[in-house]
PyMOL commands that place a pseudoatom at each C-alpha (Angstrom):
pseudoatom trace, name=CA, resn=MET, resi=1, chain=A, elem=C, hetatm=0, pos=[-71.843, 13.048, -66.114]
pseudoatom trace, name=CA, resn=ILE, resi=2, chain=A, elem=C, hetatm=0, pos=[-73.286, 9.771, -67.630]
pseudoatom trace, name=CA, resn=ILE, resi=3, chain=A, elem=C, hetatm=0, pos=[-71.219, 9.883, -70.369]
pseudoatom trace, name=CA, resn=LEU, resi=4, chain=A, elem=C, hetatm=0, pos=[-67.905, 10.075, -67.618]
pseudoatom trace, name=CA, resn=SER, resi=5, chain=A, elem=C, hetatm=0, pos=[-69.844, 7.237, -65.888]
pseudoatom trace, name=CA, resn=TYR, resi=6, chain=A, elem=C, hetatm=0, pos=[-69.804, 4.984, -68.811]
pseudoatom trace, name=CA, resn=HIS, resi=7, chain=A, elem=C, hetatm=0, pos=[-66.297, 5.508, -69.731]
pseudoatom trace, name=CA, resn=ILE, resi=8, chain=A, elem=C, hetatm=0, pos=[-65.245, 4.660, -66.383]
pseudoatom trace, name=CA, resn=ILE, resi=9, chain=A, elem=C, hetatm=0, pos=[-67.836, 1.391, -66.135]
pseudoatom trace, name=CA, resn=LEU, resi=10, chain=A, elem=C, hetatm=0, pos=[-66.080, 0.169, -70.025]
pseudoatom trace, name=CA, resn=TYR, resi=11, chain=A, elem=C, hetatm=0, pos=[-62.452, 1.269, -68.766]
pseudoatom trace, name=CA, resn=TYR, resi=12, chain=A, elem=C, hetatm=0, pos=[-63.394, -0.902, -65.527]
pseudoatom trace, name=CA, resn=HIS, resi=13, chain=A, elem=C, hetatm=0, pos=[-64.479, -3.912, -68.083]
pseudoatom trace, name=CA, resn=ILE, resi=14, chain=A, elem=C, hetatm=0, pos=[-61.602, -3.631, -70.690]
pseudoatom trace, name=CA, resn=ILE, resi=15, chain=A, elem=C, hetatm=0, pos=[-59.094, -4.173, -67.859]
pseudoatom trace, name=CA, resn=MET, resi=16, chain=A, elem=C, hetatm=0, pos=[-60.799, -6.724, -65.764]
pseudoatom trace, name=CA, resn=SER, resi=17, chain=A, elem=C, hetatm=0, pos=[-61.929, -10.180, -67.191]
pseudoatom trace, name=CA, resn=MET, resi=18, chain=A, elem=C, hetatm=0, pos=[-64.859, -12.435, -65.501]
pseudoatom trace, name=CA, resn=LEU, resi=19, chain=A, elem=C, hetatm=0, pos=[-64.275, -16.240, -64.839]
pseudoatom trace, name=CA, resn=SER, resi=20, chain=A, elem=C, hetatm=0, pos=[-67.441, -18.327, -64.201]
pseudoatom trace, name=CA, resn=VAL, resi=21, chain=A, elem=C, hetatm=0, pos=[-66.777, -22.173, -62.610]
pseudoatom trace, name=CA, resn=PRO, resi=22, chain=A, elem=C, hetatm=0, pos=[-69.793, -24.097, -61.490]
pseudoatom trace, name=CA, resn=LEU, resi=23, chain=A, elem=C, hetatm=0, pos=[-69.424, -25.210, -57.704]
pseudoatom trace, name=CA, resn=THR, resi=24, chain=A, elem=C, hetatm=0, pos=[-70.715, -27.958, -56.190]
pseudoatom trace, name=CA, resn=PRO, resi=25, chain=A, elem=C, hetatm=0, pos=[-72.804, -27.301, -53.077]
pseudoatom trace, name=CA, resn=LYS, resi=26, chain=A, elem=C, hetatm=0, pos=[-70.267, -28.446, -50.745]
pseudoatom trace, name=CA, resn=LEU, resi=27, chain=A, elem=C, hetatm=0, pos=[-67.967, -25.516, -52.046]
pseudoatom trace, name=CA, resn=GLU, resi=28, chain=A, elem=C, hetatm=0, pos=[-70.785, -23.408, -52.002]
pseudoatom trace, name=CA, resn=GLU, resi=29, chain=A, elem=C, hetatm=0, pos=[-70.979, -23.762, -48.884]
pseudoatom trace, name=CA, resn=THR, resi=30, chain=A, elem=C, hetatm=0, pos=[-67.309, -23.479, -47.826]
pseudoatom trace, name=CA, resn=ILE, resi=31, chain=A, elem=C, hetatm=0, pos=[-67.142, -20.440, -49.673]
pseudoatom trace, name=CA, resn=ASP, resi=32, chain=A, elem=C, hetatm=0, pos=[-69.992, -18.823, -47.368]
pseudoatom trace, name=CA, resn=ARG, resi=33, chain=A, elem=C, hetatm=0, pos=[-68.408, -19.760, -44.802]
pseudoatom trace, name=CA, resn=LEU, resi=34, chain=A, elem=C, hetatm=0, pos=[-65.082, -18.322, -45.314]
pseudoatom trace, name=CA, resn=VAL, resi=35, chain=A, elem=C, hetatm=0, pos=[-67.101, -15.299, -46.023]
pseudoatom trace, name=CA, resn=LYS, resi=36, chain=A, elem=C, hetatm=0, pos=[-69.045, -15.311, -43.145]
pseudoatom trace, name=CA, resn=ASP, resi=37, chain=A, elem=C, hetatm=0, pos=[-65.933, -15.888, -41.252]
pseudoatom trace, name=CA, resn=GLY, resi=38, chain=A, elem=C, hetatm=0, pos=[-64.278, -12.809, -42.120]
pseudoatom trace, name=CA, resn=VAL, resi=39, chain=A, elem=C, hetatm=0, pos=[-61.634, -14.371, -44.506]
pseudoatom trace, name=CA, resn=ALA, resi=40, chain=A, elem=C, hetatm=0, pos=[-63.084, -12.184, -47.369]
pseudoatom trace, name=CA, resn=PRO, resi=41, chain=A, elem=C, hetatm=0, pos=[-65.678, -9.424, -47.710]
pseudoatom trace, name=CA, resn=ASN, resi=42, chain=A, elem=C, hetatm=0, pos=[-67.211, -11.243, -50.191]
pseudoatom trace, name=CA, resn=LYS, resi=43, chain=A, elem=C, hetatm=0, pos=[-67.203, -14.331, -52.710]
pseudoatom trace, name=CA, resn=ALA, resi=44, chain=A, elem=C, hetatm=0, pos=[-64.908, -12.452, -55.812]
pseudoatom trace, name=CA, resn=GLU, resi=45, chain=A, elem=C, hetatm=0, pos=[-62.464, -11.159, -53.180]
pseudoatom trace, name=CA, resn=LEU, resi=46, chain=A, elem=C, hetatm=0, pos=[-62.378, -14.940, -51.793]
pseudoatom trace, name=CA, resn=ALA, resi=47, chain=A, elem=C, hetatm=0, pos=[-61.755, -16.184, -54.963]
pseudoatom trace, name=CA, resn=ARG, resi=48, chain=A, elem=C, hetatm=0, pos=[-58.837, -13.655, -55.671]
pseudoatom trace, name=CA, resn=LYS, resi=49, chain=A, elem=C, hetatm=0, pos=[-56.967, -14.509, -52.021]
pseudoatom trace, name=CA, resn=ALA, resi=50, chain=A, elem=C, hetatm=0, pos=[-57.326, -18.061, -53.122]
pseudoatom trace, name=CA, resn=ILE, resi=51, chain=A, elem=C, hetatm=0, pos=[-56.121, -17.801, -56.551]
pseudoatom trace, name=CA, resn=GLU, resi=52, chain=A, elem=C, hetatm=0, pos=[-52.922, -16.039, -54.857]
pseudoatom trace, name=CA, resn=TYR, resi=53, chain=A, elem=C, hetatm=0, pos=[-52.734, -18.205, -52.439]
pseudoatom trace, name=CA, resn=PHE, resi=54, chain=A, elem=C, hetatm=0, pos=[-52.362, -21.176, -54.500]
pseudoatom trace, name=CA, resn=ALA, resi=55, chain=A, elem=C, hetatm=0, pos=[-50.085, -18.959, -56.820]
pseudoatom trace, name=CA, resn=GLU, resi=56, chain=A, elem=C, hetatm=0, pos=[-47.769, -18.745, -53.714]
pseudoatom trace, name=CA, resn=GLN, resi=57, chain=A, elem=C, hetatm=0, pos=[-47.893, -22.393, -52.716]
pseudoatom trace, name=CA, resn=GLN, resi=58, chain=A, elem=C, hetatm=0, pos=[-46.717, -23.130, -56.483]
pseudoatom trace, name=CA, resn=ALA, resi=59, chain=A, elem=C, hetatm=0, pos=[-44.012, -20.955, -55.770]
pseudoatom trace, name=CA, resn=ILE, resi=60, chain=A, elem=C, hetatm=0, pos=[-42.706, -22.121, -52.832]
pseudoatom trace, name=CA, resn=GLU, resi=61, chain=A, elem=C, hetatm=0, pos=[-42.570, -25.743, -54.211]
pseudoatom trace, name=CA, resn=ASP, resi=62, chain=A, elem=C, hetatm=0, pos=[-40.954, -24.741, -56.687]
pseudoatom trace, name=CA, resn=VAL, resi=63, chain=A, elem=C, hetatm=0, pos=[-38.153, -23.519, -54.305]
pseudoatom trace, name=CA, resn=LEU, resi=64, chain=A, elem=C, hetatm=0, pos=[-38.520, -26.748, -52.700]
pseudoatom trace, name=CA, resn=ARG, resi=65, chain=A, elem=C, hetatm=0, pos=[-38.414, -29.125, -55.334]
pseudoatom trace, name=CA, resn=ALA, resi=66, chain=A, elem=C, hetatm=0, pos=[-35.227, -27.092, -56.409]
pseudoatom trace, name=CA, resn=GLU, resi=67, chain=A, elem=C, hetatm=0, pos=[-33.636, -27.180, -53.373]
pseudoatom trace, name=CA, resn=ARG, resi=68, chain=A, elem=C, hetatm=0, pos=[-33.922, -31.245, -52.914]
pseudoatom trace, name=CA, resn=GLU, resi=69, chain=A, elem=C, hetatm=0, pos=[-32.584, -31.528, -56.860]
pseudoatom trace, name=CA, resn=LEU, resi=70, chain=A, elem=C, hetatm=0, pos=[-29.304, -29.474, -55.366]
pseudoatom trace, name=CA, resn=LYS, resi=71, chain=A, elem=C, hetatm=0, pos=[-29.311, -31.485, -52.699]
pseudoatom trace, name=CA, resn=ASP, resi=72, chain=A, elem=C, hetatm=0, pos=[-29.754, -35.091, -54.945]
pseudoatom trace, name=CA, resn=GLY, resi=73, chain=A, elem=C, hetatm=0, pos=[-26.685, -33.943, -56.725]
pseudoatom trace, name=CA, resn=LYS, resi=74, chain=A, elem=C, hetatm=0, pos=[-29.198, -33.054, -59.583]
pseudoatom trace, name=CA, resn=ILE, resi=75, chain=A, elem=C, hetatm=0, pos=[-27.049, -29.919, -60.619]
pseudoatom trace, name=CA, resn=LEU, resi=76, chain=A, elem=C, hetatm=0, pos=[-25.955, -28.787, -64.457]
pseudoatom trace, name=CA, resn=ARG, resi=77, chain=A, elem=C, hetatm=0, pos=[-22.304, -27.359, -64.465]
pseudoatom trace, name=CA, resn=GLY, resi=78, chain=A, elem=C, hetatm=0, pos=[-20.242, -25.862, -66.944]
pseudoatom trace, name=CA, resn=ASP, resi=79, chain=A, elem=C, hetatm=0, pos=[-20.765, -22.884, -69.758]
pseudoatom trace, name=CA, resn=PHE, resi=80, chain=A, elem=C, hetatm=0, pos=[-24.528, -21.686, -69.698]
pseudoatom trace, name=CA, resn=LYS, resi=81, chain=A, elem=C, hetatm=0, pos=[-24.262, -20.735, -73.478]
pseudoatom trace, name=CA, resn=GLU, resi=82, chain=A, elem=C, hetatm=0, pos=[-22.960, -24.826, -74.225]
pseudoatom trace, name=CA, resn=LEU, resi=83, chain=A, elem=C, hetatm=0, pos=[-25.620, -26.039, -71.207]
pseudoatom trace, name=CA, resn=LEU, resi=84, chain=A, elem=C, hetatm=0, pos=[-28.094, -23.675, -72.897]
pseudoatom trace, name=CA, resn=LYS, resi=85, chain=A, elem=C, hetatm=0, pos=[-28.076, -25.067, -76.860]
pseudoatom trace, name=CA, resn=LYS, resi=86, chain=A, elem=C, hetatm=0, pos=[-28.287, -28.789, -75.037]
pseudoatom trace, name=CA, resn=PHE, resi=87, chain=A, elem=C, hetatm=0, pos=[-32.201, -27.617, -74.501]
pseudoatom trace, name=CA, resn=GLN, resi=88, chain=A, elem=C, hetatm=0, pos=[-32.521, -26.082, -77.833]
for i in range(1, 88): cmd.bond("trace and resi %d" % i, "trace and resi %d" % (i + 1))
show_as sticks, trace
zoom trace
């Protein structure tokens, strides 16, 4: 049983990575408040949710930027292979 547990822990550490980030007291208070308010069950899950949320917001901003560029006429037209050569 001990050997099996060791292998599970070892596997868990191989597939997971950790990040250590210094926090200001204000950020730490905010994190504690959000966990207390039930946004996430713990600090680690809150950090994961925050990163996922940020990535989603970036994707939305990319789409909106592309829509603005399309509206402003900043589009490429023509043969894809020929356009690709311009960027290589």
